[in-house]
N, C-alpha and C positions, 0 to 999 in steps of 0.2 A: 769755515766750512770748506770741505774738500770739493774740488771740481770733479766733473765726470771723468776727465782724463786722469787725474790723480787716483781716483778710485779704481779705474781700469788698470792703471799701472800697478797698484797694490795687489789687485786680484791676479794679474799675470805673474808678479813676483811670488805670490803664494803658490800658484800652480806650478811654477818652475821648481820651487823648493820641494814641494810634495812629490812631484814626478821624479826629481833628482834622488830623493831618498828611496823611493820605490825602485829606481834603477839600481841603486847600491844594493838593495835587498835582493833583487834579481841576480846581480853579479855574485852574491854569496851562495846562491843556489846552483850555480853552474858547476859542472863536474871538472872543468879544467880552466886554467888561467886564460888560455887562448879564447875559449868561448865566453869568458866573463869580461874580457877586455873592452868590448864595445859598450857594455853596460856601465863599467867603471867610467869610461870616457863620457858617455851620455850623462851619467849622474853628475860628474864633475862639471861638465859644461853647463848643465841646468842650474846647479848650485851657484856657479860663478855668475850666470845671467841674473839669477835672483839677487845676488849681492849687488851687482851693478845697478839693477833697477831700484833697489832700496836706496843706494847712494843718490841716484837721480831724483827719487821721490823726496828725499830729505832736504833737497835744495829749496823746496817750496812748502813742505808739510812738516809740522812739528813732530818730533820723535814720539810724543805722547799719543799722536793720532796713528802713527805707523805700527806701533807695538801691538795693539789689538788685532790688526790685520795679520801680522806675523803669527799670532796665536792660532789663526785659522789652520795653519799647517798641522797643528796638533789634532785637528778634527779630520782634515782631508787625508792625511797619511794613513792613519789607522783604517779609515773607511776603504781606501785603496788597497791596503794590505788584506782586508777582509775579502774584498771583491776578487783580487788577483791571486793572492796566496792562500785564501781560505783560512786566514787567521781568525781566532775567536775574539769577539769584542764583549767585554763584561759590562754589566749594568752601570757600574761606577763611571765608565767612560761617558755615558750619556749625561750624567750629572755634570761632569766637567765640560762636556761639549755645550751643554745649555748655558753654563756660566760664561764660557768664551763667547757664545753667540750674543748673550746679553751685553757683554763688554763691548763687542764690536758695534752693536746697535746703539749703545749709549754714546760712542764716539761720533756717531753720525748726527746726533741731536745737538743743536746749539740754541 
């Protein structure tokens, strides 16, 4: 069973990864490289932070427990893109999101 700290670190890693990907998207929307550079830097830093957190988490948590949390990125990133960039989310997204949520929930049960 994962501790509260381990769950918290998993959630922070997921948030860093999702925010990093959204930062990269924002960088691609900038009209010039000079304006995009801070978003590239922030995205890279957040992705690096996510990777380091995952390495730290893997010291005490089996990979099979971490992977479903990592899948949450596939839910949060599109939702963030919809909110920030007004991207359209199709119904099939919700089917996949539901399956991911069930998978994460099942990893919490022992």
